[in-house]
C-alpha positions as CSV (number, residue, x, y, z in Angstrom):
1,A,14.6,-40.0,14.4
2,Y,16.7,-41.6,17.1
3,P,14.7,-44.1,19.0
4,G,16.7,-43.8,22.2
5,N,17.2,-41.2,24.9
6,R,17.7,-37.6,23.8
7,V,20.1,-36.9,26.7
8,M,22.4,-39.8,25.5
9,V,22.3,-38.6,22.0
10,Q,23.2,-35.0,22.9
11,S,26.0,-36.2,25.2
12,A,27.4,-38.4,22.3
13,L,27.2,-35.4,19.9
14,A,28.9,-33.1,22.4
15,E,31.7,-35.6,22.9
16,S,32.1,-35.8,19.1
17,F,32.3,-32.1,18.8
18,V,34.9,-32.0,21.6
19,A,36.9,-34.8,20.0
20,S,36.9,-33.0,16.6
21,G,38.3,-29.8,18.2
22,R,34.9,-28.0,18.2
23,A,34.3,-27.9,22.0
24,D,33.3,-24.2,21.8
25,E,30.6,-25.0,19.4
26,A,29.3,-27.9,21.5
27,A,29.2,-25.7,24.6
28,R,27.5,-22.9,22.8
29,L,24.8,-25.1,21.3
30,L,24.1,-27.0,24.5
31,G,24.3,-24.0,26.7
32,T,21.5,-22.1,25.0
33,G,19.0,-24.7,26.2
34,S,16.7,-25.2,23.3
35,E,13.1,-24.3,23.9
36,S,12.0,-27.3,21.8
37,W,13.6,-29.8,24.1
38,D,11.9,-31.4,27.1
39,E,13.0,-30.1,30.6
40,V,15.4,-33.1,31.2
41,S,17.2,-32.8,27.9
42,T,17.5,-29.0,28.2
43,A,18.9,-29.1,31.7
44,A,21.2,-31.9,31.0
45,G,22.5,-30.2,27.9
46,M,23.1,-26.9,29.8
47,L,24.9,-28.8,32.6
48,K,27.1,-30.6,30.0
49,A,27.9,-27.2,28.4
50,A,29.0,-25.8,31.7
51,E,31.3,-28.9,32.1
52,I,32.8,-28.3,28.7
53,Y,33.3,-24.6,29.4
54,L,35.1,-25.4,32.6
55,A,37.1,-28.7,31.9
56,V,37.8,-28.4,28.2
57,L,37.8,-24.7,27.3
58,N,39.1,-23.5,30.6
59,N,36.5,-20.8,30.8
60,P,35.1,-20.7,34.3
61,G,33.2,-17.4,33.6
62,E,31.1,-19.1,30.9
63,A,30.7,-22.2,33.0
64,R,29.4,-20.0,35.9
65,A,27.0,-18.1,33.6
66,T,25.6,-21.3,32.2
67,L,25.1,-22.8,35.6
68,E,23.3,-19.6,36.8
69,K,21.0,-19.9,33.8
70,V,20.1,-23.5,34.9
71,I,19.2,-22.2,38.3
72,E,17.2,-19.4,36.9
73,R,15.4,-21.5,34.4
74,F,14.7,-24.5,36.6
75,P,14.4,-23.2,40.2
76,D,13.6,-25.6,42.9
77,T,14.5,-28.7,40.9
78,R,17.3,-31.3,41.0
79,Y,18.9,-29.5,38.1
80,A,19.2,-26.3,40.1
81,R,20.6,-28.2,43.0
82,T,23.2,-29.8,40.8
83,A,24.1,-26.4,39.2
84,R,24.5,-24.9,42.7
85,K,26.9,-27.6,43.8
86,R,28.9,-27.2,40.6
87,L,28.9,-23.4,41.1
88,D,30.2,-23.9,44.6
89,A,33.1,-26.1,43.2
90,I,34.3,-23.3,40.9
91,P,37.1,-21.4,42.7
92,S,36.1,-17.8,43.3
93,G,38.0,-15.3,41.2
94,S,38.1,-17.8,38.3
């Protein structure tokens, strides 16, 4: 098992997927928000997935849907506030 921070590990894995041309797979895996992860890791993974959908895959619809899941799953948390800010930054009609 990795002795460090799970968020750092999942971020490194996501970057590896993106670098190898598998950004869609990274976004899909992180965006589902594993039930076995702690809240911080799950929320961070979902926020990273939204970033990949938007910046790498040019898919604002999936980015928006993923951010909405964060808000629904973690209401009244810093993760939901971050997701709302990122949602507001996505141009409407995208």
